[in-house]
Structures are given as C-alpha cells and as structure tokens.
N, C-alpha and C positions, 0 to 999 in steps of 0.2 A: 297486576300488569306491570311489565318492566318499564324502563325509561322510555320517554317519547322518542320518536324518530329524530327530531331536531336535536335533542340532547345527545343521542348516539352519534350523529353526524358531527357534532361539535367536538368530539374526541379526535377527529382526524386532523392530520397536519395538512398544510397547503399542498404538498406534493401528493399526499394520499388522496386529497379531494380531486386533484387533476387526474390522477390515474383512475379513480372511481368514475369520474365523469366520462372519460374516454372508454373505459371498459364497459360501462353501461350502454354506450352507443354501439357496442359490438366490436370494437377494435381489438385485435389480438395483442398479446404481450409484446411480440416482436415489432408490430406497427407502432405501439405506444412508445416503445424504447427508441425507435428511430425518430419519432416526432419530438420526443423530449431530450434526445441526446444522452440517454442513459442505457445501461445494459439491460438485456432481457431478464437476467437474474434479479436485478434491482426492481424491475416492474413486477415480477412475480412475488417478490417479498412485500412490496407495497400492496398488491392485491390481497395477499394473505392477511396483512395487517388490517386492511379495510374490512374484510369479511369478519375478522375476529372482533374488531372494535364496534362494528355496527350490528354484530350478532346475527350474521347471515350465513347460509350454507354454501351458496354458489353465486356465480356471476348473473344467472337468470334472476335470482332474488334481488341482487344489486340493481339490475336494470329496472325492475318494478319499483323498487325503493327510490331510485333516482327520479323516475317519472313523477312519483308522489311529491318529492321535494321540489322539482321544477314547477309542478302545478301549484303548489302552495306558494312559491315565490311569485309566480305570475298573477295569482289571485290576491296577493298581498297578505296572505295568512301569516307569514313570518315577519312582516314589516310593520305590523300595527304597533300602537303605543304599548309601553311596558306593562300596563295593567291588563292588557289582553294577550300578552305573550304566553302566559301559562296556559290559557285556553287553546292557543294555536299549537302548543307543544302537546297538550292532551289529545287534541283532535288528530294530531299526526301520529299517534301511537297506533302502530299496525302490527298485529301478531303475524310474523312471517315464519 
C-alpha cells in the first residue's frame, strides 16, 4: 500500500491546500481564481499539482479525499498524541 492520505496531503503547499479545499467544494477554476485574486491558469496549475502530489485522477476523487480529511480532523484522528499519529496515517490510507 502507498503512503497514507495524510502523508500525501503533507506534500501540498499552503496555496495548493487552499485550491484543493475550494475545488473539493465544487468551485470552478474561474471562481477560485476570482476568490484568491490569481489567474485561472494559475489555479489550473495548482489543481494539476494537487492531483499529482496526492496521486488522484480527477476533482471528484479530490472531493472524496477532502471529505475523509475533514472527517478525520473533526474526529480528532489527526490531532492525537505523536505515538498514535502513525495509526491515524495508516487508517487514512485509502486506495483511490
């Protein structure tokens, strides 16, 4: 099995995380560009980087992935003590 979901997400820059979050919510590249004050081309490049780094094929997979991340954060799965962090990463491994 490949790296856990959390490990893959850790590869993203702050801007890529922001774009991923907005894209996962269904916003278009043009809308994201307007909200962030950047070009549509830059948003598309960030989307490509996110999909590549998180090893996904499309925005639909990204949306599912983001829901899993948010659920883990809400349930505290990623915020536990360091000794349980590896368990949280392993349980976050999702073959997409």
